[in-house]
N, C-alpha and C positions, 0 to 999 in steps of 0.2 A: 434712450436710457429708460424712460418710463415703461416702455413695452417690456424691457428686460426685467424690471422690477415686478410687473404684473405676472410675467411667466413664472418667475421664482415663487411668488406668492401663490399662484395657482398650483404649482407643483407641490409646494408645502401643504396646501389644503388637501390635495388629493392623497398625499402621503399620510396625513392625519386620519383621513376617512378610512383608508385601507388598514391602517394600523389599529384603529378602534375595532375593526372587524376581526383582526387576527389576535388581539390581546387575550381572548379566552383560551386560544390554543397554547400560548406561552404560559399562561397561568396553570393550565392543566398539565404542563410539563412535556407537551409534544415537541416543543422547540425550546432551545436554550435562551433565545432572545428574539426581539421583534425583527431585527434585520434578517436573522436566519429564517424566520417565518415568511417575511416578505419575499425573499429570494426563492425559497422552496415552493411556496403556495402561489404567489402572484406572478413571479417572473420566469422561473425555470421551465424549460420546455425541451422538446427533442432537439431544437435548434440552439437554444440558449442554455448552456451547461455551466460555464465558468464565468465568474464576474470579478472584475478588477477595476480600479480607478484608471483614469487616463495615464497618469504618471507610472503606475505599476505596469501597464501594457507597454508603455514607451521604454521603460528600463529593460524589459524582456525582449526588445527588438521588434515591436509591433507598432503599427499606426492604426488609428481609428478610421474606418471607411467614411467618406464624405456623406453627409445626410443622416448619419446614425443618431438615433434618439437615445439619450442616456436613461438608465433606470435609477430612480431615486430611492435612497435609503437614509437612515439617520446616522449622522456623524457623531463623534465623541462629544459629550456635553461640554459646554463652555460656562464657566462661572461668570456671572455678571451682577451688577448692582443697579437697581432701579430706584431713582430718586423720587420721593413722594413730597408733595408740597406740604411744608410745615411739619413733617414727620421724619423719623430716622430712615435712612436708605434701607431698602430691602434687598437681600441677597437672594439670587435664584439661579437655577441651571437652565441654560438655553441649549436646545438640541438643533444644531444646524443641519442642513440637508447635504448629503454627499451623493455624488453621481457616479454610477458604475456603468461599464460597457461589458458586453458579453463576448465570448469567443466568436460568435457569428458576426460581430461588428468590426473585426480587426483583420489585418493581413500583415504578414511578416514584411518588415522593411527590407528593401533591396540594398545590399552593401555595394556602393559604387567605388 
């Protein structure tokens, strides 16, 4: 369990680092949002063209190939409250990490 937490924290930190580098492109209007910049600049290639979540691929009749490593992007923000000692709670937005797989990491499910 601890190893899983470390992997998620590492993925989140890497995503933060890449996002900081791409923020100027979003600010300049080259991309609509950070996720679009992440996909277009960092992830998209001749092989990886289309990105969807596990469940989106599954609904469309695909399965993820064993050993595929997901691409991390930012999920919709979640409103949360952080309690402070002796002070009023502070509301903030937390951006979870969402994982996508590309067209090169899936295969159509065989209907039996």
